[in-house]
C-alpha positions in Angstrom: 98.3 132.4 106.1 96.2 129.9 104.0 93.6 131.4 101.8 90.4 129.5 101.1 88.3 130.3 98.1 86.9 127.0 96.8 85.4 124.7 99.5 84.1 121.2 99.2 81.4 120.0 101.6 81.2 116.3 102.3 78.4 114.6 104.3 78.3 111.1 105.7 75.8 108.6 104.3 73.3 108.4 107.1 70.4 106.1 108.0 66.9 107.2 107.1 66.3 108.4 110.7 69.4 110.6 110.5 69.0 112.0 107.0 66.5 114.7 107.6 68.5 116.3 110.4 71.8 116.0 108.5 70.3 117.6 105.4 69.1 120.5 107.6 72.6 120.9 109.0 74.2 120.8 105.6 71.8 123.3 104.3 72.6 125.7 107.1 76.4 125.3 106.5 76.1 125.7 102.7 73.8 128.7 102.8 76.2 130.4 105.3 79.2 129.8 103.1 77.4 131.0 100.0 76.5 134.3 101.8 80.2 134.7 102.5 80.8 134.4 98.7 82.8 131.2 98.9 82.8 128.9 95.8 81.1 125.7 97.1 81.1 122.2 95.6 79.4 119.1 97.0 81.0 115.7 97.0 79.0 113.7 94.4 77.6 111.0 96.7 76.5 113.7 99.2 74.6 115.5 96.4 73.0 112.3 95.3 71.9 111.6 98.8 70.6 115.0 99.7 69.6 116.4 96.3 71.3 119.8 96.4 70.8 120.1 92.7 71.7 123.8 92.5 75.3 123.1 93.4 78.1 121.6 91.3 79.5 118.2 92.5 82.8 116.4 92.3 84.0 113.0 93.2 86.6 112.8 96.0 89.4 112.3 93.5 88.2 115.5 91.7 87.9 117.3 95.0 91.5 116.5 95.8 92.7 118.4 92.7 90.3 121.4 92.6 89.6 122.8 96.1 91.4 124.7 98.9 89.5 123.1 101.8 87.2 120.2 102.6 84.6 120.4 105.3 83.4 117.0 106.4 80.0 116.8 108.2 79.9 113.3 109.7 81.8 111.2 112.2 85.3 109.9 112.6 84.6 107.1 110.1 83.6 109.7 107.4 86.8 111.6 108.1 88.9 108.4 107.8 87.4 107.6 104.4 87.9 111.1 103.1 91.4 111.4 104.4 92.5 108.2 102.6 91.1 109.5 99.3 92.7 113.0 99.3 95.9 112.4 101.4 98.2 113.2 98.5 96.6 116.5 97.7 97.6 118.6 100.7 94.1 119.8 101.1 93.3 120.4 104.8 90.2 119.0 106.4 87.7 120.5 108.9 85.5 117.9 110.7 82.0 118.7 112.1 80.9 115.9 114.3 77.6 114.1 113.5 78.9 110.8 114.9 79.3 109.3 118.4 82.9 110.2 119.4 84.4 113.0 117.3 88.1 112.4 118.0 88.8 113.6 114.4 85.6 115.4 113.5 85.9 117.6 116.6 83.7 120.6 115.9 80.3 120.6 117.7 77.4 120.8 115.3 75.7 123.4 117.6 78.6 125.8 117.2 79.8 124.9 113.7 79.1 128.3 112.1 81.1 130.3 114.6 84.0 127.8 114.5 84.0 127.5 110.7 84.0 131.3 110.4 87.0 131.5 112.7 88.9 128.9 110.7 88.0 130.6 107.4 89.3 133.9 108.8 92.7 132.2 109.5 92.1 131.8 113.2 93.1 128.2 113.4 95.8 125.7 114.4 96.9 123.2 111.8 97.3 119.6 113.0 99.5 117.3 110.8 98.6 113.6 111.3 100.7 110.7 110.3 99.6 108.1 107.8 100.7 104.4 107.6 101.6 102.8 104.3 100.9 99.1 104.1 102.1 96.5 101.6 101.3 92.8 101.5 104.1 90.6 100.0 103.2 87.2 98.7 105.9 85.0 97.0 108.2 88.0 96.8 105.5 90.0 94.9 103.7 93.1 96.2 100.0 92.2 95.9 98.4 95.0 97.8 99.0 98.6 99.0 97.0 100.9 101.1 97.2 103.8 103.5 95.7 104.2 106.9 95.1 107.2 109.2 94.1 105.2 112.2 95.4 101.7 112.1 96.4 98.5 110.3 94.9 95.4 111.9 95.9 91.8 111.2 93.1 89.8 112.6 91.9 86.2 112.8 88.6 85.2 111.4 87.9 82.0 113.4 90.7 80.8 115.7 93.9 82.2 117.0 96.6 83.0 114.5 100.3 82.8 115.0 102.5 85.7 114.0 106.1 86.8 114.0 106.9 90.5 114.4 110.0 92.2 113.2 111.1 95.8 113.6 113.8 97.1 111.2 114.6 93.5 110.3 115.2 92.6 114.0 113.1 89.7 115.4 110.8 90.9 118.2 108.7 88.0 119.2 106.3 85.3 118.1 102.7 85.4 119.4 99.5 83.4 119.2 96.5 85.8 119.5 93.4 87.1 117.8 95.7 89.5 115.9 97.7 92.6 116.2 97.1 96.4 115.7 99.7 98.8 114.3 98.4 102.2 115.1 99.3 105.8 114.5 98.9 108.4 117.3 95.6 109.3 115.7 94.4 105.7 116.0 95.7 105.3 119.5 92.3 106.4 120.8 90.4 103.9 118.6 90.7 100.1 118.4 94.2 100.1 119.9 92.9 101.8 123.1 90.1 99.2 123.4 92.8 96.5 123.2 94.8 98.0 126.0 97.3 100.1 124.0 98.8 103.4 125.1 97.5 106.9 124.2 100.0 108.6 121.9 99.9 112.4 121.5 99.3 113.3 117.8 102.6 115.2 117.6 104.7 112.1 118.5 106.6 110.5 115.6 105.7 107.1 116.9 103.6 103.9 116.3 102.1 101.4 118.7 102.0 97.7 118.2 99.1 96.2 120.2 98.3 92.5 120.5 94.7 91.5 120.4 93.8 88.9 123.1 97.3 87.3 123.2 97.5 83.7 124.4 100.5 84.7 126.5 99.8 87.6 128.8 103.4 88.8 128.7 102.8 89.9 125.1 102.3 93.6 125.8 101.7 96.7 123.7 104.9 98.5 122.7 105.6 102.0 121.1 108.3 102.3 118.5 109.9 105.1 116.6 107.8 106.5 113.7 110.5 105.8 111.2 110.5 102.1 111.9 109.6 99.4 109.4 107.3 96.8 111.0 106.9 93.4 109.4 104.3 90.9 110.4 104.9 87.3 109.1 102.0 84.8 109.2 103.1 81.5 110.7 99.8 79.8 111.1 96.2 80.6 110.3 92.8 79.1 109.5 91.4 82.4 108.3 92.7 86.0 108.7 92.7 89.3 107.0 94.2 92.8 107.1 91.8 95.6 108.0 92.6 99.2 107.1 91.0 101.8 109.3 88.2 99.4 110.0 86.9 100.1 106.5 88.9 98.0 104.0 89.3 94.3 104.4 91.9 92.1 102.5 92.1 88.3 103.0 95.5 86.9 104.0 97.3 83.8 103.0 99.9 81.7 104.9 102.6 83.0 102.5 102.0 86.7 103.3 104.3 89.3 104.9 102.6 92.5 106.0 104.9 95.5 105.9 103.9 98.7 107.7 105.8 102.0 107.7 105.1 105.7 108.0 104.0 107.3 104.8 105.8 110.3 103.2 102.4 112.1 103.1 100.4 113.3 106.1 96.9 114.7 106.6 96.2 118.3 107.7 93.3 118.9 110.1 92.3 122.4 111.1 91.0 123.2 114.5 89.9 126.5 116.1 92.7 128.3 118.0 91.2 127.3 121.4 91.5 123.6 120.5 93.2 121.5 123.3 94.0 117.8 122.7 93.8 117.0 126.4 90.5 118.8 126.8 89.2 116.7 123.9 90.4 113.5 125.6 88.7 114.6 128.9 85.4 115.1 127.1 85.5 112.1 124.9 86.8 109.6 127.5 84.8 111.0 130.4 87.9 111.7 132.5 87.3 113.7 135.7 
């Protein structure tokens, strides 16, 4: 059983309207953990935002080397940003939802203390989530690398772009569209779902390839084995970019090839033992 002694607390960076409520929730969580004699550190930007000057702080890179557990109080966007920074550390994440959806940050703020206590006592399920490794090749040189927990999106800026897609060096098709989404099972309920892609259970070793507003309606989403190498070649563009998890934007050139594959690393998310993925879907997607 995992033993947690040193815990990092990370908050999202809210609007002015949200900040008072979020500071109160952070204070409740931190005070509770201190009473339980856990060693608490704050992420440095969280401390700057909320002025918990009596606590030590660390950057996310320092957190990745020095703590046993990271508790994120925010939304899915906050979880995505933290996950990309600490993915190679093996530190598990617990997400307390202060956002809109909470597919990743799934603990309810109203019950956070009871659920956090259960997790810290070892009463949890560990959920390993796939990451995507992305490389951009230009003139046979690797000019950019990044990792994504949700998705890698190749998207037009003005007009339709023309792409060729290859899987394991086999030509799949050429498409004219607003772009294409390569998604993990985690990201299947994000942008890919809005674009008509399939929901993939998080335990599947699979990726989805979802066209965005394709010119030819027969260009449909497909799911492929998680060990596949996906290559996207730019055939024509006026303006386009790669977007990583909706948070990092890199401009593309006509010479670029975007390579996407499963990373060797994964992200560990801890849930209470009564967590059910399908119940979460029902609640978040308003299923009957």
